[in-house]
N, C-alpha and C positions, 0 to 999 in steps of 0.2 A: 427623536424617535420614540414611540411608545412601545411597550413590551408586546410581543406577539401573543395572540389569544390561543390558549391551549385547553384542553379538555381536562377531565378529572385524572386521566391516566398520564398527563403530561404531553400528549400528542398534539401538533398543530391542529387547529380547527380549520375545516375547509374554507377557502376563500381568504385565508390570512396572508397569503403571499409568500415570497422567499425570504428566508433568513440572511441571504446573501444577494441582494439585488443587484450589485456590480458584476456578479458572476466570477468566474476564474480570473486570476491575474492574466494579462494578455502578454507580458514581457517574456514569459517562460517558453513560449512556443518556439522562438528562435533557438533557445539553448537546447531544448528537447529534439529539434530537427538535427541540429549538429551531433548530438549524441547518438541519435538513431541512425544516422549515416555512417557511424563507426561501430555499429553493432557486430557485424562480421569478424573486424578486427579484434573487438574486446572478447568475443567467444573464442576466437583462435588463441588469443594470449592466454586465456584462462586454461584452455586446453594444453596449451605448451607448458604452462607451469605445472599443471596436473601431472603431465607425464615426465617432467623434468627430474630424474633422479638426484640431480646436483642441488636442486632447491630445497630450502628447509622443509621439514615435515609440516610445520604450521602453515607455510604458504601453499603447499600441495593439498593439505586438507581444506584450507579455506577455498582455494580454486575449485576443488571438487565439489564442495558444499554449494558454492555459487552457480556452477553448472547444473547440478541437480535441481537447486531451486528454480532455476529458469526453465528447465526442461519438464519438470514434474510438478512445480509448486511448492510452496513451503509446507511442511507437515503441520497438522492440526495442533493447536496448543490449548491445554485445559486451563481454566481460571477458576479459583475457589473464591466464592464470596460469602462472607459471614457477616451477621450483625445481630444486635439485640433489640427486640421489640419490634422489628420491622421485617417484612419479606423483602428481599433484594432479588431483582432479576436483571438479566443482561441480554440485550438484543443485538446481534451483529448482523449487519447487511452489507454484502459485497456489491458495489455497484460498478459497472464499467463505464468508463468515461466514452461519450460518443466519439466516432471516428472523426479525425481532422482536427481535434483540439490539440 
């Protein structure tokens, strides 16, 4: 397979095609479905641990953090980039998977 064609900024040139022609692995769908079927139980378990005064502090904090992450999303993170003689840039793109994957 030859290297994909890129422009001067490192972006793929239109018409180059996919870097992953095989797509996402198919085997994970079954495992994902099994886990999704237990979402309610998992959230209830986290909530139970969070409210259990007999649970360790670290378990309660971890459960609370997981619940908040799922309810409100993870907090933004900052990243510091530095380098000599070059300008560095970082582009982060959040892409939602299509329904049914």
